C-alpha positions in Angstrom: -51.0 61.4 -86.1 -52.6 64.2 -83.9 -53.0 63.4 -80.0 -56.5 64.7 -78.8 -54.8 68.1 -77.4 -54.4 68.6 -81.1 -50.9 68.5 -81.6 -49.6 67.5 -84.9 -46.6 64.9 -83.3 -44.6 64.8 -86.5 -44.6 69.2 -87.1 -43.7 68.9 -83.4 -40.5 66.6 -83.8 -39.5 68.6 -87.2 -40.3 72.0 -85.9 -37.4 69.9 -82.7 -35.5 69.1 -85.5 -34.9 72.1 -86.9 -35.0 74.6 -84.3 -31.1 73.8 -83.7 -31.5 71.9 -80.5 -29.1 68.9 -81.4 -27.2 70.3 -84.5 -23.5 69.7 -83.9 -21.5 72.9 -83.4 -19.1 74.0 -81.0 -20.2 74.6 -77.5 -23.7 73.1 -78.0 -23.9 70.3 -74.9 -26.4 68.5 -77.0 -24.7 68.0 -80.0 -25.3 64.5 -81.6 -22.6 64.1 -84.6 -24.4 64.3 -88.6 -27.8 65.3 -87.2 -28.2 68.0 -89.4 -27.0 65.3 -92.6 -29.4 63.0 -91.4 -32.0 65.2 -91.3 -31.4 67.2 -94.7 -31.4 62.9 -96.3 -34.6 63.3 -94.6 -35.6 66.3 -95.8 -34.8 65.5 -99.5 -38.1 62.3 -99.3 -40.4 65.5 -98.5 -39.7 66.8 -101.6 -40.9 64.7 -104.0 -43.9 64.0 -101.3 -44.4 67.7 -101.2 -44.1 67.3 -105.6 -46.8 64.4 -105.6 -49.2 66.7 -103.1 -48.9 69.7 -104.1 -48.9 70.0 -107.6 -49.6 73.4 -107.8 -45.8 74.4 -105.6 -43.9 72.6 -108.3 -42.7 75.8 -109.1 -41.8 76.5 -106.1 -40.8 73.6 -105.0 -38.0 73.1 -107.3 -36.2 76.5 -107.1 -36.0 76.1 -103.6 -34.3 72.4 -104.2 -32.1 73.6 -107.0 -31.4 77.2 -105.1 -29.0 75.4 -102.2 -27.1 72.4 -105.0 -25.8 75.5 -107.3 -24.7 78.0 -105.1 -22.7 74.9 -103.1 -21.3 73.2 -106.6 -20.5 76.8 -107.5 -18.5 77.4 -104.3 -17.5 73.7 -104.6 -15.7 74.1 -108.0 -13.8 77.7 -107.2 -12.7 76.1 -104.4 -11.0 72.5 -106.5 -9.9 75.6 -109.2 -7.8 77.5 -107.2 -6.7 75.1 -103.9 -7.4 72.0 -105.7 -9.7 70.7 -103.1 -11.9 68.1 -104.4 -15.7 68.6 -105.9 -17.4 66.3 -103.4 -15.6 67.9 -100.2 -16.1 71.4 -101.3 -19.7 70.2 -101.1 -19.5 68.9 -97.9 -18.6 71.9 -96.5 -21.3 73.8 -97.7 -23.6 71.6 -96.5 -25.1 73.7 -94.2 -26.8 75.9 -97.3 -29.2 72.6 -97.6 -31.0 73.9 -94.8 -33.2 75.4 -97.2 -34.7 71.6 -97.9 -35.6 72.1 -94.1 -39.2 73.9 -96.0 -40.5 70.7 -97.3 -40.9 68.7 -94.3 -42.4 71.9 -92.4 -44.9 72.7 -95.4 -45.8 68.9 -95.5 -47.3 68.9 -91.8 -48.0 72.2 -90.7 -51.8 72.0 -91.3 -52.0 75.9 -91.8 -50.1 79.3 -90.6 -51.3 79.5 -87.1 -50.2 75.8 -86.7 -46.7 76.2 -87.5 -46.6 79.9 -85.5 -47.7 78.2 -82.6 -45.7 75.1 -82.6 -42.2 76.7 -82.7 -43.3 79.3 -79.6 -43.3 76.2 -78.2 -40.4 74.6 -79.3 -38.7 77.1 -78.1 -40.3 77.6 -74.8 -38.9 74.4 -74.1 -36.2 75.0 -75.8 -34.6 78.0 -73.6 -36.2 76.0 -70.4 -33.7 73.0 -71.5 -30.6 75.1 -72.2 -31.7 77.2 -68.9 -31.9 74.2 -66.2 -28.0 72.8 -68.0 -27.0 76.0 -67.0 -27.5 75.7 -63.5 -26.6 72.3 -63.6 -30.3 70.5 -63.3 -29.8 68.5 -66.6 -26.6 67.1 -67.5 -25.3 67.8 -71.9 -24.1 65.1 -74.3 -21.2 66.4 -74.7 -18.5 68.0 -72.7 -16.3 70.8 -73.6 -14.6 73.8 -72.0 -15.2 77.2 -71.9 -11.9 79.1 -73.0 -13.4 83.3 -73.1 -15.3 85.4 -71.0 -18.7 83.3 -71.0 -18.9 80.4 -68.1 -21.2 78.6 -68.6 -22.1 79.1 -72.7 -24.5 76.8 -74.0 -24.2 77.3 -77.5 -27.4 76.3 -79.6 -30.5 77.2 -81.4 -29.4 81.2 -80.5 -30.8 82.8 -84.0 -34.2 80.4 -84.1 -34.5 81.5 -80.4 -33.8 85.0 -81.0 -36.8 85.0 -84.3 -39.2 83.4 -81.7 -38.8 86.2 -79.9 -39.8 88.5 -81.5 -42.4 86.1 -82.8 -44.5 86.5 -79.5 -43.2 90.0 -78.4 -44.7 91.0 -81.9 -48.2 89.4 -80.8 -47.9 91.5 -77.5 -47.1 94.6 -78.8 -50.4 93.8 -81.6 -52.4 93.3 -77.9 -52.9 89.6 -79.6 -50.4 87.3 -77.1 -51.7 84.4 -74.9 -49.8 83.4 -72.2 -47.4 81.3 -74.5 -46.2 85.0 -75.7 -45.3 86.5 -72.8 -43.1 83.1 -71.5 -41.5 82.6 -74.4 -40.5 86.5 -74.5 -39.4 85.9 -70.8 -37.7 83.1 -70.4 -36.5 83.5 -74.1 -34.8 86.7 -73.4 -33.2 84.9 -70.4 -31.5 82.5 -73.0 -30.2 84.7 -75.3 -28.0 86.7 -72.8 -27.2 84.3 -69.9 -27.4 81.0 -71.9 -26.0 81.7 -75.2 -24.5 84.9 -74.3 -24.0 86.0 -78.0 -23.7 90.3 -78.3 -24.9 90.0 -82.0 -28.1 88.3 -81.4 -29.2 90.8 -78.2 -28.3 93.7 -80.0 -30.6 92.4 -83.0 -32.9 91.3 -80.5 -33.1 94.8 -79.1 -33.3 96.7 -82.4 -35.8 94.8 -84.1 -37.5 94.7 -80.6 -37.3 98.6 -80.0 -39.0 98.7 -84.5 -41.8 97.1 -83.1 -42.8 98.8 -80.0 -42.3 102.3 -82.0 -44.6 101.0 -84.8 -47.1 98.8 -82.7 -50.7 100.0 -83.1 -49.9 100.0 -78.5 -50.6 103.7 -77.7 -47.6 105.8 -77.1 -47.5 105.6 -73.0 -48.0 101.8 -72.6 -45.7 101.6 -75.8 -43.1 103.7 -73.3 -43.7 101.8 -69.7 -43.5 98.3 -71.6 -40.5 99.7 -73.4 -39.1 101.1 -69.9 -39.7 97.3 -68.0 -37.9 95.1 -70.2 -35.1 97.8 -69.9 -35.3 97.8 -66.0 -35.7 93.8 -65.4 -32.9 92.7 -68.2 -29.8 94.5 -66.6 -31.4 93.1 -63.0 -31.2 89.9 -64.1 -27.8 90.0 -65.4 -26.2 91.8 -62.2 -27.9 88.8 -60.3 -26.9 86.3 -63.0 -23.3 88.0 -62.2 -22.3 88.1 -65.8 -20.1 90.4 -67.4 -21.8 90.8 -70.0 -22.5 94.4 -70.1 -18.4 95.3 -70.6 -18.5 93.1 -73.3 -21.1 94.2 -75.1 -19.5 97.6 -75.1 -16.5 96.4 -77.3 -19.3 96.0 -80.3 -19.6 99.6 -80.5 -15.4 99.7 -79.7 -13.4 100.5 -83.2 -10.6 99.9 -81.2 -11.4 96.6 -80.0 -13.1 96.1 -82.9 -10.3 96.6 -85.3 -8.0 94.0 -83.0 -10.6 91.2 -83.1 -10.1 88.3 -85.0 -13.3 88.9 -87.3 -11.2 92.3 -88.3 -8.1 89.9 -89.7 -10.5 87.1 -91.2 -12.2 89.8 -93.6 -8.3 91.9 -94.1 -7.6 88.6 -94.8 -10.3 87.9 -97.5 -9.9 91.6 -99.4 -5.8 90.3 -99.8 -6.7 86.8 -101.1 -10.1 86.5 -103.3 -9.7 86.1 -106.7 -12.1 87.7 -108.6 -14.5 84.6 -108.8 -14.3 84.0 -105.6 -12.0 80.8 -103.7 -15.2 79.0 -102.8 -15.1 77.2 -99.5 -12.6 74.7 -97.8 -14.1 71.9 -96.0 -11.7 71.5 -92.4 -11.3 67.6 -92.9 -8.9 68.3 -96.3 -5.8 69.6 -95.4 -7.1 71.5 -92.5 -8.4 73.1 -94.4 -8.8 77.3 -93.9 -7.6 76.9 -90.9 -3.9 75.4 -92.2 -3.9 78.7 -94.8 -5.2 81.5 -93.1 -4.9 80.6 -89.3 -7.1 78.9 -86.9 -9.4 81.4 -86.5 -10.2 81.8 -89.7 -14.4 81.1 -90.2 -16.6 82.0 -92.9 -19.2 82.2 -90.7 -18.1 84.5 -88.3 -17.9 87.1 -91.2 -21.1 86.9 -93.3 -21.2 88.9 -96.4 -17.4 89.1 -96.2 -17.5 85.4 -96.7 -19.7 85.5 -99.6 -17.8 87.9 -101.2 -14.6 84.8 -100.4 -16.5 81.9 -102.4 -18.4 84.3 -104.4 -15.7 86.7 -105.9 -17.8 89.7 -107.9 -20.6 87.5 -108.3 -21.5 88.3 -104.8 -23.3 91.2 -106.0 -26.1 89.2 -107.3 -25.8 86.5 -104.6 -27.0 89.3 -102.6 -29.6 90.7 -104.7 -30.8 87.1 -104.4 -30.7 86.9 -100.9 -32.5 90.5 -100.2 -34.9 89.0 -102.9 -36.2 85.8 -100.7 -35.8 88.4 -97.2 -38.2 90.5 -99.3 -40.1 87.5 -100.2 -40.6 86.5 -96.8 -41.5 90.0 -95.8 -44.5 90.7 -98.2 -46.1 87.5 -97.9 -46.4 88.3 -94.4 -48.7 90.7 -95.8 -51.3 87.8 -95.5 -51.1 85.8 -92.2 -53.7 86.2 -89.8 -51.7 88.1 -87.0 -50.6 90.6 -89.5 -47.2 89.3 -89.9 -45.3 92.3 -87.8 -43.3 89.0 -86.0 -41.9 87.6 -89.5 -41.1 91.1 -90.7 -39.1 91.4 -87.3 -37.6 88.2 -88.1 -36.4 89.2 -91.4 -34.9 92.4 -89.7 -32.8 90.9 -87.4 -31.7 88.9 -90.0 -30.3 91.3 -92.4 -28.6 93.2 -88.6 -26.6 89.9 -87.9 -25.5 89.9 -91.7 -22.3 91.4 -90.7 -21.1 88.2 -88.7 -23.3 85.7 -90.0 -24.3 84.7 -93.5 -27.9 84.4 -94.2 -28.2 81.8 -96.5 -24.3 79.7 -95.9 -25.1 79.6 -92.3 -28.8 80.5 -91.1 -31.1 78.4 -93.8 -33.3 76.6 -91.7 -33.5 79.6 -90.2 -35.0 80.7 -93.5 -36.2 78.0 -94.1 -38.8 78.3 -91.1 -39.9 82.5 -92.2 -40.1 80.7 -96.3 -42.8 78.0 -94.9 -44.7 80.6 -92.4 -45.0 83.1 -95.9 -45.9 79.9 -97.8 -49.0 79.2 -95.6 -49.6 82.5 -95.2 -50.6 83.1 -98.8 -51.8 80.0 -99.4 -54.3 80.8 -96.9 -55.1 84.1 -98.6 -55.8 81.9 -101.5 -58.0 79.9 -100.4 -60.0 82.2 -98.4 
């Protein structure tokens, strides 16, 4: 089903859904209860549709179908052994791993690499505008909440997908292959990440990956320096206008004293103190208070990235890390065959690795991995049929 403009509405709706605007999470004004879970069930149906339509991809499809199930089952089993939690509750707690399945509907509806890339940028721009309009009071949210820390006006949704989309736009700009959509997304998306999402780790990862793109792009050195200088001037000016006490808080990322006394540091200390050799799995919050009843109200595995993976899998975190890196390398390798050179995909991979200490790649950001995987599969497919 396509409009006269060539937009695939099923693809648009799936990209919008997977982008995380409506995912249920704290400080998301547009949260829809059980939205992610319902989306996962629908994605499972697309697995069978893809098996029927693209049998040459059967091995790949089965791998990504079974991968999250095996990881979830192991984590749930360990939580059952260590804490006595029911297996089903452990599977529920690890449901975000099933975000890998979003690969199936995206692959089913995307005509080619360029189709999905364009749709991703369009959705990212719309999501950024939605967040900014909400932050200034022009668009009401579905959910009311209170911000208890310094991040006044924060709306916590689509942060990592937005970062990846902005990097895709930046890659097009530095390669001199950008359109108006790319320039708009770079500007509006950056404003969203700083003033709406207000997540220091995302801005740091965006800056590092963006600096990499500018340094290693084919654009002449003078133009690179001018472009990056412009970004460095405009962003602080916007932050000061927006009256966000962001720079002082951002500096704490590099302050050893602040890090040592942080909630994350305390959680990491707990992980190394209590984790058994084969891991502890993950506890569902609704089962006897979950890990909060044992290790405190600020103990979140999703906030401590690779250390949370160690808590789940114990010594098996080593093959798990190798598996995760293998997937990221596969994405980066597949990007070589992309029509645009795939620089944006590689920047997305770099940013995910930078974020790994504070956000598990597969356990917490499987939906973003699914988007990058779909782009890599489509790029490889275009090379085969070229």
